[in-house]
DRENTOR-691012 format. One record per residue: residue number from 1; x, y, z of N, C-alpha, C in turn. Coordinates in Angstrom, 3 decimals. Layout:
<kolvos>
- vexkol  n_c1  n_c2  n_c3  ca_c1  ca_c2  ca_c3  c_c1  c_c2  c_c3
- NUM  X  Y  Z  X  Y  Z  X  Y  Z
...
</kolvos>
This chain:
<kolvos>
- vexkol  n_c1  n_c2  n_c3  ca_c1  ca_c2  ca_c3  c_c1  c_c2  c_c3
- 1  110.135  102.553  69.478  109.385  103.712  69.051  108.263  104.014  70.049
- 2  107.566  102.993  70.432  106.479  103.161  71.394  107.021  103.635  72.743
- 3  108.216  103.193  73.095  108.828  103.585  74.339  109.182  105.080  74.331
- 4  109.667  105.585  73.191  109.996  107.010  73.073  108.733  107.874  73.201
- 5  107.647  107.472  72.586  106.390  108.228  72.669  105.898  108.247  74.112
- 6  106.044  107.106  74.783  105.641  107.030  76.168  106.486  107.961  77.039
- 7  107.818  108.007  76.785  108.693  108.906  77.517  108.314  110.368  77.276
- 8  107.995  110.715  76.042  107.623  112.097  75.710  106.309  112.471  76.413
- 9  105.343  111.564  76.422  104.058  111.829  77.072  104.268  111.989  78.578
- 10  105.059  111.138  79.198  105.321  111.220  80.629  106.064  112.521  80.940
- 11  107.048  112.884  80.099  107.794  114.119  80.296  106.873  115.341  80.178
- 12  105.974  115.340  79.203  105.016  116.442  79.036  104.084  116.520  80.253
- 13  103.626  115.365  80.726  102.752  115.355  81.915  103.501  115.875  83.130
- 14  104.780  115.542  83.247  105.600  116.008  84.346  105.777  117.523  84.295
- 15  106.014  118.066  83.100  106.162  119.523  82.941  104.846  120.218  83.276
- 16  103.722  119.679  82.798  102.418  120.267  83.099  102.120  120.200  84.604
- 17  102.459  119.108  85.244  102.237  118.979  86.689  103.105  119.979  87.449
- 18  104.349  120.163  87.024  105.234  121.136  87.687  104.694  122.546  87.511
- 19  104.190  122.871  86.315  103.618  124.200  86.085  102.385  124.408  86.966
- 20  101.572  123.370  87.097  100.377  123.476  87.930  100.747  123.644  89.412
- 21  101.751  122.939  89.877  102.210  123.073  91.263  102.748  124.475  91.499
- 22  103.505  125.006  90.533  104.037  126.370  90.653  102.894  127.385  90.723
- 23  101.873  127.190  89.879  100.711  128.093  89.870  99.985  128.046  91.216
- 24  99.794  126.858  91.768  99.122  126.714  93.058  99.945  127.378  94.159
- 25  101.292  127.197  94.116  102.149  127.818  95.114  102.078  129.339  95.016
- 26  102.070  129.872  93.804  101.996  131.324  93.601  100.675  131.875  94.130
- 27  99.570  131.195  93.830  98.254  131.636  94.312  98.166  131.553  95.836
- 28  98.728  130.503  96.424  98.683  130.386  97.880  99.536  131.467  98.535
- 29  100.647  131.858  97.906  101.462  132.953  98.436  100.684  134.262  98.389
- 30  99.985  134.504  97.288  99.163  135.710  97.190  98.059  135.717  98.237
- 31  97.423  134.579  98.441  96.366  134.485  99.445  96.927  134.677  100.857
- 32  98.105  134.141  101.121  98.719  134.320  102.433  99.035  135.801  102.675
- 33  99.511  136.505  101.645  99.754  137.938  101.776  98.457  138.692  102.041
- 34  97.400  138.305  101.326  96.102  138.956  101.520  95.581  138.709  102.935
- 35  95.725  137.496  103.433  95.296  137.174  104.795  96.106  137.984  105.800
- 36  97.409  138.129  105.561  98.245  138.929  106.448  97.808  140.386  106.472
- 37  97.501  140.933  105.301  97.024  142.317  105.235  95.695  142.468  105.960
- 38  94.798  141.493  105.774  93.506  141.550  106.458  93.684  141.463  107.973
- 39  94.588  140.618  108.436  94.833  140.514  109.875  95.390  141.822  110.418
- 40  96.287  142.455  109.653  96.828  143.749  110.072  95.729  144.794  110.132
- 41  94.867  144.789  109.129  93.757  145.754  109.102  92.790  145.500  110.251
- 42  92.507  144.235  110.539  91.624  143.892  111.654  92.238  144.352  112.969
- 43  93.542  144.124  113.141  94.217  144.561  114.355  94.147  146.083  114.496
- 44  94.348  146.786  113.387  94.278  148.249  113.412  92.869  148.712  113.773
- 45  91.852  148.073  113.210  90.467  148.430  113.522  90.140  148.129  114.983
- 46  90.649  147.014  115.504  90.416  146.689  116.914  91.081  147.725  117.817
- 47  92.277  148.179  117.439  92.945  149.224  118.217  92.152  150.524  118.174
- 48  91.610  150.846  116.993  90.798  152.060  116.865  89.535  151.947  117.715
- 49  88.894  150.786  117.688  87.690  150.570  118.503  88.026  150.702  119.984
- 50  89.163  150.138  120.405  89.557  150.236  121.817  89.800  151.696  122.199
- 51  90.450  152.460  121.299  90.703  153.879  121.584  89.389  154.646  121.667
- 52  88.451  154.358  120.765  87.159  155.040  120.788  86.358  154.676  122.038
- 53  86.443  153.429  122.469  85.748  153.037  123.701  86.339  153.756  124.905
- 54  87.664  153.895  124.911  88.310  154.619  126.015  87.877  156.076  126.004
- 55  87.826  156.670  124.828  87.396  158.064  124.712  85.938  158.191  125.166
- 56  85.089  157.248  124.742  83.676  157.288  125.129  83.533  157.184  126.648
- 57  84.306  156.283  127.262  84.183  156.135  128.713  84.666  157.394  129.428
- 58  85.655  158.093  128.859  86.085  159.339  129.495  85.042  160.440  129.303
- 59  84.354  160.432  128.165  83.305  161.440  127.928  82.028  161.125  128.705
- 60  81.834  159.878  129.056  80.600  159.423  129.684  80.679  159.403  131.211
- 61  81.749  159.930  131.778  81.899  159.940  133.230  80.830  160.837  133.860
- 62  80.141  160.363  134.893  79.101  161.176  135.532  79.619  162.484  136.109
- 63  80.831  162.480  136.681  81.349  163.727  137.247  81.617  164.765  136.156
- 64  82.063  164.321  134.984  82.285  165.248  133.872  80.954  165.819  133.382
- 65  79.950  164.962  133.245  78.636  165.415  132.786  78.027  166.373  133.800
- 66  78.204  166.081  135.092  77.676  166.969  136.126  78.337  168.336  136.040
- 67  79.652  168.362  135.832  80.374  169.627  135.731  79.924  170.416  134.498
- 68  79.719  169.724  133.378  79.231  170.400  132.168  77.818  170.941  132.368
- 69  76.978  170.173  133.031  75.616  170.623  133.281  75.613  171.864  134.160
- 70  76.442  171.867  135.178  76.501  173.045  136.051  77.042  174.258  135.306
- 71  78.038  174.039  134.447  78.641  175.159  133.736  77.701  175.743  132.678
- 72  77.022  174.895  131.921  76.237  175.374  130.781  74.758  175.575  131.082
- 73  74.257  174.971  132.130  72.823  175.060  132.405  72.509  175.977  133.579
- 74  73.486  176.623  134.160  73.208  177.454  135.320  72.408  178.692  134.958
- 75  72.422  179.129  133.684  71.633  180.302  133.310  70.145  179.962  133.200
- 76  69.805  178.688  133.097  68.398  178.286  132.980  67.714  178.411  134.339
- 77  66.473  178.825  134.279  65.677  178.951  135.502  64.678  177.806  135.543
- 78  64.223  177.421  136.715  63.232  176.345  136.810  61.937  176.743  136.097
- 79  61.257  175.765  135.598  60.005  175.980  134.891  58.904  176.330  135.884
- 80  58.166  177.366  135.578  57.052  177.786  136.413  55.770  177.324  135.749
- 81  54.827  176.842  136.531  53.574  176.333  135.969  52.800  177.431  135.257
- 82  53.028  178.676  135.615  52.312  179.775  134.957  52.845  180.019  133.543
- 83  53.998  179.428  133.215  54.552  179.600  131.879  53.842  178.737  130.844
- 84  53.133  177.724  131.283  52.448  176.829  130.370  51.092  177.413  130.010
- 85  50.725  177.303  128.766  49.450  177.816  128.287  48.479  176.644  128.158
- 86  47.245  176.814  128.588  46.293  175.698  128.437  45.972  175.488  126.968
- 87  45.457  174.323  126.679  45.137  173.989  125.291  44.038  174.893  124.729
- 88  43.221  175.463  125.587  42.166  176.352  125.099  42.754  177.640  124.530
- 89  43.988  177.944  124.859  44.616  179.158  124.360  45.219  178.999  122.972
- 90  45.179  177.800  122.452  45.739  177.586  121.112  44.816  178.151  120.042
- 91  45.344  178.651  118.943  44.485  179.162  117.874  43.744  178.019  117.193
- 92  42.701  178.378  116.488  41.919  177.382  115.758  42.792  176.728  114.692
- 93  42.431  175.510  114.368  43.149  174.793  113.328  42.951  175.519  111.995
- 94  44.025  175.707  111.224  43.870  176.416  109.949  43.018  175.610  108.977
- 95  42.439  176.316  108.020  41.604  175.656  107.012  42.467  174.712  106.191
- 96  41.865  173.641  105.738  42.567  172.669  104.915  42.949  173.305  103.588
- 97  44.217  173.252  103.240  44.651  173.782  101.955  44.215  172.884  100.814
- 98  44.177  171.581  101.090  43.815  170.611  100.059  42.703  169.743  100.620
- 99  41.553  169.684  99.957  40.485  168.811  100.419  40.916  167.341  100.377
- 100  40.413  166.569  101.298  40.773  165.155  101.344  40.284  164.451  100.087
- 101  41.091  163.546  99.569  40.726  162.767  98.399  41.023  163.464  97.085
- 102  41.728  164.581  97.106  42.067  165.280  95.876  43.145  164.487  95.149
- 103  42.946  164.292  93.839  43.898  163.506  93.064  45.214  164.248  92.880
- 104  45.164  165.560  92.714  46.372  166.359  92.491  46.456  167.428  93.565
- 105  47.045  167.117  94.726  47.043  168.084  95.823  47.832  169.342  95.510
- 106  48.919  169.233  94.785  49.713  170.420  94.460  48.939  171.326  93.508
- 107  48.252  170.723  92.542  47.432  171.512  91.620  46.318  172.230  92.353
- 108  45.726  171.572  93.369  44.651  172.206  94.132  45.183  173.402  94.910
- 109  46.378  173.300  95.458  46.971  174.426  96.182  47.227  175.575  95.221
- 110  47.753  175.275  94.036  48.041  176.328  93.054  46.749  177.006  92.615
- 111  45.704  176.229  92.373  44.424  176.824  91.988  43.872  177.697  93.108
- 112  44.043  177.241  94.349  43.584  178.034  95.487  44.356  179.339  95.598
- 113  45.630  179.318  95.289  46.423  180.544  95.327  45.976  181.511  94.234
- 114  45.637  180.942  93.083  45.181  181.799  91.989  43.848  182.438  92.325
- 115  43.002  181.700  93.034  41.684  182.222  93.397  41.735  183.078  94.653
- 116  42.854  183.101  95.359  43.033  183.847  96.604  42.031  183.433  97.681
- 117  41.622  182.182  97.672  40.698  181.754  98.715  41.378  180.851  99.752
- 118  42.695  180.603  99.587  43.416  179.798  100.556  44.316  180.691  101.395
- 119  44.232  180.557  102.714  45.096  181.395  103.550  46.513  180.823  103.590
- 120  47.480  181.643  103.292  48.888  181.262  103.417  49.634  182.426  104.023
- 121  50.864  182.190  104.405  51.660  183.253  104.995  52.245  184.182  103.964
- 122  52.307  183.753  102.716  52.996  184.568  101.716  52.035  185.298  100.778
- 123  50.761  184.941  100.790  49.807  185.584  99.886  48.795  186.338  100.731
- 124  48.635  187.611  100.474  47.704  188.419  101.246  46.443  188.667  100.413
- 125  45.343  188.713  101.110  44.099  189.052  100.459  44.201  190.484  99.921
- 126  43.760  190.764  98.705  43.837  192.110  98.190  43.009  193.092  99.012
- 127  41.989  192.615  99.724  41.159  193.523  100.510  41.854  193.967  101.786
- 128  42.880  193.207  102.220  43.608  193.566  103.437  44.579  194.702  103.133
- 129  44.638  195.666  103.991  45.590  196.754  103.838  46.330  196.939  105.133
- 130  47.468  197.564  105.039  48.269  197.794  106.239  47.954  199.086  106.874
</kolvos>
């Protein structure tokens, strides 16, 4: 009787071990497929990178850039020093719309617009006429 129980326990352990081996084999097959897909994707990305580098080197050729510069920049004229305006020719700095340290700067701008005491491009003084 004890021998039969021992045989049944050993047989059950053998079946469980076989199921576990099958599960491990199935998981390793799935992982091998995943690794193969990743290697294929990596190879494809490396090919894309190589193609982009080749394209970049063809776009970055000095003779090509020189030809483009001559074609597109020939209408430009050299800069003349008389075209530059001295800093004294700049207009005065506009008045501060919001005083420094204001807790609600947007509210201060809105109040200034309501009072018509802030200069803006969209609000005209009522005293100004065209």
